[in-house]
C-alpha positions as CSV (number, residue, x, y, z in Angstrom):
1,X,-0.1,0.2,-0.2
2,X,1.6,3.3,-0.7
3,X,1.5,6.0,1.5
4,X,0.1,9.5,0.6
5,X,2.1,12.3,2.4
6,X,-0.2,15.2,3.0
7,X,3.0,17.7,3.5
8,X,6.7,17.5,3.2
9,X,7.4,21.2,4.0
10,X,11.2,20.6,4.6
11,X,13.7,22.6,2.6
12,X,16.2,20.9,4.4
13,X,19.2,19.7,1.6
14,X,20.0,15.8,1.5
15,X,21.8,13.5,-0.7
16,X,21.8,9.3,-1.1
17,X,24.5,6.8,-2.0
18,X,23.0,4.0,-3.7
19,X,26.0,1.0,-3.7
20,X,25.5,-1.8,-6.4
21,X,27.7,-4.6,-7.3
22,X,29.6,-4.3,-10.2
23,X,28.5,-7.5,-11.9
24,X,27.1,-7.6,-14.9
25,X,26.5,-3.8,-14.8
26,X,29.0,-0.9,-15.9
27,X,29.5,2.9,-14.9
28,X,28.9,4.3,-17.8
29,X,25.7,2.1,-18.7
30,X,24.2,2.9,-15.1
31,X,24.9,6.8,-15.8
32,X,23.1,6.5,-19.0
33,X,20.0,4.9,-16.9
34,X,20.2,7.8,-14.7
35,X,20.1,10.4,-17.5
36,X,17.2,8.6,-19.4
37,X,15.1,8.7,-16.1
38,X,16.2,12.1,-14.8
39,X,16.1,15.0,-17.5
40,X,16.8,17.7,-15.1
41,X,20.2,16.5,-13.8
42,X,23.4,14.9,-15.7
43,X,24.7,11.6,-14.7
44,X,28.6,11.3,-14.9
45,X,30.7,7.9,-14.6
46,X,34.0,8.2,-12.8
47,X,37.3,6.0,-12.7
48,X,38.3,5.8,-9.3
49,X,36.9,7.5,-6.3
50,X,36.3,11.3,-5.8
51,X,34.6,13.2,-3.2
52,X,31.8,15.3,-4.2
53,X,29.6,18.0,-2.1
54,X,27.2,20.4,-3.3
55,X,26.8,18.9,-6.5
56,X,24.0,19.2,-9.1
57,X,24.7,15.8,-10.8
58,X,24.8,12.3,-10.3
59,X,28.0,10.5,-10.1
60,X,28.8,6.9,-10.7
61,X,32.5,6.1,-8.9
62,X,34.0,3.0,-7.9
63,X,33.2,1.6,-4.4
64,X,36.1,-0.8,-2.7
65,X,33.3,-2.2,-0.5
66,X,30.9,-3.4,-3.0
67,X,31.6,-2.1,-6.8
68,X,29.9,0.8,-7.7
69,X,28.3,4.1,-5.6
70,X,25.8,5.9,-7.3
71,X,25.7,9.5,-5.6
72,X,22.9,11.6,-5.9
73,X,22.8,15.5,-6.5
74,X,21.7,17.5,-3.5
75,X,18.2,17.2,-3.1
76,X,15.3,19.4,-1.4
77,X,11.9,18.6,-0.7
78,X,9.4,15.7,-1.9
79,X,9.9,16.1,-5.5
80,X,13.8,15.4,-5.3
81,X,12.6,12.1,-2.7
82,X,10.4,11.0,-5.8
83,X,12.8,11.4,-8.7
84,X,15.7,9.5,-6.5
85,X,13.5,6.6,-6.0
86,X,12.7,6.9,-9.7
87,X,16.2,6.7,-10.7
88,X,16.8,3.6,-8.0
89,X,13.9,1.6,-9.5
90,X,15.4,2.2,-13.3
91,X,18.5,1.1,-11.6
92,X,17.2,-2.2,-10.3
93,X,15.2,-2.3,-13.3
94,X,18.4,-2.6,-15.6
95,X,20.0,-5.1,-13.5
96,X,22.0,-3.8,-10.6
97,X,22.4,-6.2,-8.1
98,X,22.6,-5.2,-4.5
99,X,24.3,-8.0,-2.2
100,X,25.3,-8.2,1.4
101,X,28.3,-5.6,0.7
102,X,26.4,-2.8,-0.4
103,X,24.8,-0.2,1.3
104,X,22.2,2.9,1.3
105,X,23.7,5.9,2.8
106,X,21.7,9.1,3.5
107,X,23.2,12.8,4.1
108,X,21.3,15.4,5.5
109,X,22.7,18.9,5.7
110,X,22.7,20.4,9.2
111,X,24.8,23.4,8.5
112,X,22.3,25.6,10.4
113,X,22.5,23.6,13.5
114,X,24.2,25.1,16.7
115,X,26.5,23.4,18.4
116,X,23.6,22.9,21.1
117,X,21.4,21.1,18.5
118,X,24.4,19.2,17.2
119,X,24.8,17.4,20.7
120,X,21.0,16.9,20.6
121,X,21.3,15.2,17.2
122,X,24.3,13.0,18.4
123,X,22.6,12.2,21.8
124,X,19.4,11.2,19.9
125,X,21.1,9.1,17.5
126,X,23.2,7.4,20.5
127,X,19.7,6.6,22.2
128,X,18.1,5.1,18.9
129,X,21.2,3.5,17.4
130,X,20.5,-0.2,18.9
131,X,16.9,0.1,17.6
132,X,18.1,0.8,14.3
133,X,20.4,-1.8,14.2
134,X,18.1,-4.5,15.5
135,X,16.0,-3.5,12.4
136,X,18.6,-4.3,9.7
137,X,19.8,-7.8,8.8
138,X,22.4,-9.4,11.1
139,X,25.0,-9.0,8.5
140,X,25.0,-5.5,8.5
141,X,25.2,-4.9,12.1
142,X,29.0,-6.2,12.7
143,X,30.6,-6.1,9.5
144,X,33.9,-4.2,8.8
145,X,32.4,-1.1,7.3
């Protein structure tokens, strides 16, 4: 059953990293899949690894833990969340495989947080981390990454 959100008022920036196995797919093809789905953002394949911040494009790059890492553009709001979901579905439909070595990361911008708000965020995370960990498959809890 799909969830219908009544509102998604936050304009806080975020980005995602989708890790996929390199078996049976290549970075350039994944970038082309992204370009076909998301006409508003470019998608670039990189050899090696690089750090990207404040980017307006998708990046497909090597990831030593699993194969490839697909990094979204700096997103905001509900429309971008839907767009990222469409890209993830298209990558899956293309045949990209997620193994036990792959992960999904969400980065949320908190530049505007005060020291007190950062401390509150860390304290809250420390309280809920065991609950989040128990929601994950066992192989994700104590792995080397």
